[in-house]
Each structure stands twice: as structure tokens, then as C-alpha cells.
N, C-alpha and C positions, 0 to 999 in steps of 0.2 A: 298419727300421721302415717299415711300409706307408704310402703316401701316396695321397690321393684325387685322381683326375683328373676334372674335371667337364666334361661336354659339355652346353651349354645352347643351346636355341633358344627365345627368349623374345619373338618378335614384333618385335625391334629391327631386323632385316634386312627386313626385310620380312618380320631377324628375326625374329615374329614373333612358337606359344605352347606351348613344351615345355621341361621341364628333366629331365634324367636323368643318373645318375652311374654310373661303373664304377670298381672298385678295381684299382690297378696296383702291382706290385712294382718299385721302381727297378732292382733287379738284372736284371730282364727288360725294361728300357725299350725295347730295340731290337726286341723280339719283337712281331710284328703282333698287335694286339688288336682285337676286334670287339664293338661294342655297337649296339643299335638300339632303336627305339620305334615303336609304332603309335598314332595319335591319331584320335579321332572328335571333331569339333567342330561346334557348331551354326551357326557362321557363319565360313567360311574367311577368315582374316586373312592378308594378303600379308606378304612380308618387310618391307615398309613398313607399319607398323600403321594408317596412315590409309586404306589401301586394302583392299578386301575382295572376296571372291567373291560375298558376299551370300546364300549358302545353305549348308546343311550340307556338310561335306567330310571326307575321310579323308586322312591324311598319314602317310607312311612314311619314317622316318629311319634311316640307317645311318651308323656311324662306324667307320672302319678306320684304326688308328693304329700307328705304329712310331716311337718316339722323338719328335722334334719335328715330324714330318710326319704329316698325316692326310688321308684322303679321306672326305668326308661328303656323299654324295648324298642328295637329298630328293625324293620323288615324291608329288605332290598330285593328288587326284581329287575330283570332286563325287560325292555318294552315288548319283547316277544312273549312275555308271561312266565318265563322260566325263573325260578328262584335264584338269587345270587348269594345272599347271606342273611341270617337271622341272628340278632345280637340282643342279649337280655341283660342290660346294665342294671346293677344295683348301686345306688349312690348313698354316701353318708357325708353330710356337710356339717361338721361340728362347729365351724366358725363361719357364720353367714353375715355378720354385721361388722362394722368398723373397717379400718384400713386393711387389716390382714384377714384373708379368707383361706379356707382349706376345704378341698374336695377329695374324697377317697372313693374309688369305684372298683368293682369287680364284675365279671360276667362270664357265663358260658356262651359259646356261639357255635353256629353251624354255617359252613360255607358249602356251596354247591357248584359242581362243574359237570358239563356235558362231555362224555367221552364216547368213543366208538368201541363196541365190544363185538367179538366174533361169536356167532351162534350157528346152529345147524341150518338155519334159514338164511344165513349170510350176515353181513355187518349190520349192527343195530345200535342206535343211539341210546345211551342210558345216562342218568344223572347220578353221580356219586357224591357222597357227603363226607366232609372232613370236620372233625370236632376240635375246638380250642377252648382253653380257659385262660382268662387274662385279668389283669388288674392295673390300676393307675393311681397316681397321686399328683395333685396339682395345688401347691400353695401359691397364693398370689397376693400382691401388695398394691393397694390403690394409691398411686401418686396424686391423682386428681379424682374428682367424683366419677368421671367417666373414662379414666385411663389406669389400667392395671398392668403389672409386669410380674413375671415369675417363672420358675423352672417347671418342667413337666416330665414325668417319667411314666412309661408304659411297658409292661412285660406281658408276653403271650407265650403259652406252652401248647404245642400241638399234641393231641391225644392219639393220633394215628401215625403209624410209621412213615406214611407218605407225606405228612405235613412238615412244615418247618417246626422243629422241636423247640427252639428257643429264639425269641425275638425281643430285642431290647431297643427302646426308642427313648432318647434323651433330648429334650428340647428347651430352648429359651424363647419365651413368647411374650408378646405384648398384645393388649386388647383395648382398642379405642371404641367406645360405644356411644350411640345416640349423639353424634356430632351433627348439629342442625346445619342444613344448607339453604332451606327456606322455612316458612312458617310450619309446613307440614312434612316436608321431606327431610330425612336424616340418613347418615351413612354410618356403617360400622367397619372398622379396619382391623385386621388381626394378622400381623406378620409373625414368622417364626423361623428360627435357625435350629436345625436338629441333626442329630447323629443317629444312624440306624444300623443295627447289627442283626443279621439273620443267619444263624447256623454258620458263623465264621465269614460270611460275606458282609461287607460293610460299605457305608456311604455317608456323605455329608450333604445336606440339602438346605435350600431356603424356600419357604413357601409363604403365601399370603392370601387372605380372603378379604374381599371387598363386597359389602352388602349395601344396597340402596333400598330404603323402605319408606312408607308413608304412614304417619301416625293414625290416619283415618281408614286405611285400607288393610285387609289381611294378606295382601299379596306383596311380595318383595322379590328382588332379583339379586343374585350374587355371582361373583366370578372368583375362581381360585386358580392360582398359578403355582407350579412347583418346578423348581429347577435344581438339578444336581450340581454341586460344586466339585465333587469327585465321587464316583460310585463304581463298585465292583459287583453290585447286586443285579442279578438277571431280572429284567423287566423294570428296573428302577434307574435306568441309565439315560432316560430321555426327558426333555422338557415336556411338561403337561399343562394344558390349559382346559378349563372347564367352566361352563356357565349353567346356572340353575335357576328355575322359576319355583318359588316357594309359596304355598298357601298355608297360613298359620291359623290354627283353631285355638282360641283361648277364652 
């Protein structure tokens, strides 16, 4: 009997706002499988939903899996063509069946920022890079076939002096998948309450992602909202709303 393996990027990592699925046969669980997605979004949201690029962005996801292991790189660009961030997730899913699931991940990443520098010829724009290393753990429990709940923890360490050195993200999330609304259309809904700590600045937020998809089409649309309950984090003090158009390749 076929089983469904779901790959979800929903803005929780910074997170974030995409959901796509691929079908896998357990008899071929060790065979490498590839899925991907391309997303256009009106306001790029970080892995951490409280932070944003603040302008339209394109995001490209790839998932290469074999058994419990996966490599899931993500490449983000502004629509002006400038790189935003490159994230190279490695995933380990020791528990993939039954009611209790467990996902463990780690990644190196690069973020890019355009700055103005002074040269002999005058001011000049340059792209600077910041390096991070991060990891997460996500145990979840399926209350129903399509409803899971669980805690989520993410930690990131900045490798450059100008970066945030320590980021802690602790969330409580739920994930409702494949809820049919017609014969072909279904929705996915993923709310989350989370605490964010970045170099002694902290905040508490609520976020949710709603995705509308069609079982016969590779295109879906999703919207993400993020609202601070209280926040002392620069750049994370405002209500954020985002909409994305996703093309899934599976």
C-alpha cells in the first residue's frame, strides 16, 4: 500500500511558506527520490517568520531523499536577481511511520546583503555574505490521520562577528493537511505559537500558514500571517502578511 511522504516548508524555520508532497512506495524506500518547488512571494519571509526580506522574492526548493536521510537545499533571491540566502538542509527522519514522528535537521547557510562602501571612485554597492550554522528538532504526534501536533526547536549560530551569534526559536505547532473542500481542492493549515530569542532580544509571536491546492494541478497558493504578541526584537515588531504562488515538481 502506498504511503505519502510530506515535505513542508511553512515559514516555521524561518521555516517559513511552502507545502508540497510526493508519493513514495515503501518497497523502494532506499531509492533516491527527488521533488522540488518554485515559489514567487510578495514579501520574502525568513526561516523565522518574524523576519522578512521586505520585498518580492523567488524561492527554489529541492528535496533529495533516500530512506530516513534527505538533502533539502533552498535558494532564495530577490526579484531583482540579487541573492538573499542559500540554505543547505540535511534531514534525518528516524521515525517516519505511525502516530509518533521525529525529524532532526542541520544546515550551513549563507545570507546576502547589499551595502554601500566608499571607494576612490566614490560610493559603490557591494554584496556582503554572512555565514550561519543551524539545527532543529521536530517531534510530532498524529491525533488524526491528517492532524499532527508537536513542539519545535531551532538554534542558529552566526559565524561572523556582525551576525546574530545565538538564536533560539521554540514553538508549539499544529499541522492540518489534505482537508478536502471539493472533489479536487483541499487546504492545509498550520498555526504556531513561538518564542524567539536573538542575542538577548526576545519576543513571542503567533503565526499561521494556509495553503489551497488542487490534487490534479502542480500549482497552489498560500498565505502566511505573523503577529507579535510582545516583541523587543528589531525588525520583528510588526504584523506581517505574505502570499505565495507555488509550482511543485514531483
